[in-house]
C-alpha positions, 0 to 999 in steps of 0.5 A: 500500500505504501508503494502505491501511495508513494506513486500517487504522491509523485504523480500528483506532484508532477501534475502541479510541477510549478506549484510544487517547486514554488512550494518547496522554495522555503525548504530549499532556501532554508536547508541551503542557508543552514548547511552553507553557513555551518560549512563556511563557519567550520572553514573559518574556524579551521582557518583561524586555528591554522593561523594560531597554530602557525605561532607554535603549539604549547607556546607562550609569546612574551613582549614588552608593553608601554607603561603609564609613563609611556616607556617600553622596556625591551627584553634582552638575551639574559632574560631569555636565558633566565627563563630557559634555565629557571622555569621547569617545563620550558623546553625552548626559549628564544628571542627575536628582532625584526626589521624591514629591508629591500631584497635584491638578486639578479636585478630583481628587488622586493620589500620584505621583513628580516627576522633575526632568529636562531635554531631555538626560535625555529624549533619553538615556532615549528618552522621547517625547511624545504631546502638547505639547512638551518644556521650552525651554532658558529654562524649564530654566535659570530653573527655571520651574513647567512640567511633563510628565505621564505617561499614568497621571496624565492618566488619573487626574486629568484629564478624559477626551478633553480635552487637559491641555496648557495646564492648570494643576495643583498638585503639593503646594504647587507650581502648574505649567503642563502643557506636554506629555503623555508616551507610554506606557512601561509598567513600568520596569526597577525594577518602577516604573510609568513612566507614573505620573510628572510631569516638571519642570525639574531646577532646579525640583525641586531648589529647590521639592521637595528644597532642594538642588542635588545629583543622585540619579543621572545617565545617559549615552548613548554612541555604539554605535560606541565600545567600551562597556568603554573608555567605562566605564573612562574614566568610572570613572577620571574620577569617581575623580579628581573624587571624590579616590579613591586607588588602594586605595579602593573606588568610592563609585558604581556604573555600570550598562551597560543593554546588558550587563544586557539581554544577561545577563537575556536569556541567563539567561531563555533558559537557564531556558526551555531547562532547563524545556523539557528537564524537560517533554520527559521527559513525551514519553519517558513517553508513548512508553513508554506507546505501546510498552506498548499496541502490545505489548498490541495485538499480543497481542490481534491474534495470530490476525489477524496469523496469518491475514494471514501465512497468506494471503500478507502479507509480514512487512514489510507487517505490520511497516509496519501496526503501525509506522504505527499507532504513528506515527499515535497519536503524531502525533494526540497531538502535534496535540492537544498543540499545540492545548492548548499554544496555549490554555494559552499564551494564557491564562497569558500574559495571567494573568502579563502577558507578551506571547504570542509564537508560535514556529513552530520549537518547535511544528514540532520538538515535533510532529516529535519526538512523531511520531518517538516512534512510530517509536522506541517502535513499532518493537519491537512491530511487529517482534515482530508481523512475526516471529510464526509463522503456524501458532502465531499461528493456534493462539493463543487 
């Protein structure tokens, strides 16, 4: 009986194809909106977490800030060494300095960022090489003119398909020998292009570009088995002691825990995605009301047909099942069309805003099931009304 009822439902939908399409527009738009918003939200969350992860996992970033007196006291290598030696759980601590310079090679030039770093900094930030080698300890101690180039710099000023390792380039007035090429890292947490950079030994940048032995900031990588809160408190206490800050004085430095930032941003973007998804799901309710309306119209149009069926022996539950099946089929078809529209829209929009497309089967299945269930919720009343018609009155209906 159900098979015959399904065929009758499909035939009725086909007879009024345009009306059926217009009726299911609410369902189509609702499903498409919900799935698209959730998919894009997942992509944005993944993109943000990837940017934060580029700062390194289980890391603290410590940088000086201006005090009420308007001064900013920098850090020095002694501070970094003290953190490395005196705080349990710290695996690596490394400082860095940065400067801007124009890179020259083979008649090409490019404005880029020069970052002073050592092997510990590369390790703390999980920076890997695609070619060549890192700095040796002798090069770091002596402040040699050697450098590691980012993929963007390599692509811009070096010849394609030719390794820049071993070549000599110029940064401003400083010549340096390229000893390695960095792997692609993409956009960083601050929005900067992490591939548009040249690394040199920190002492080289301090001496040749900055003229000072201070640090811009330093990072430390800690053992994940240790409590980050305990390490952070130990770090704050040690730095306050070294910077002679008394009890009531505010810290003249900030400590950022990248793991906490990652979790917080993930929670925020997840909540926003859920909120947008709930707002978009209102379209499904509107679509369900449209289904109920058109099914009531259909009952009125087919009153004589219903009367004939009841008169020749059809049971009330069979009439109810027929109209309920039509409502569910309409919603299911609308749900399928909405999923197809959502897939296309998600792929296009993800590419437009440069976030990864992450297919979530759960939200797709839930949206389809919810859309189909709307046929039961909003189709039951019209189906019940049809099944309760009096056969004689229905046959007399004009």
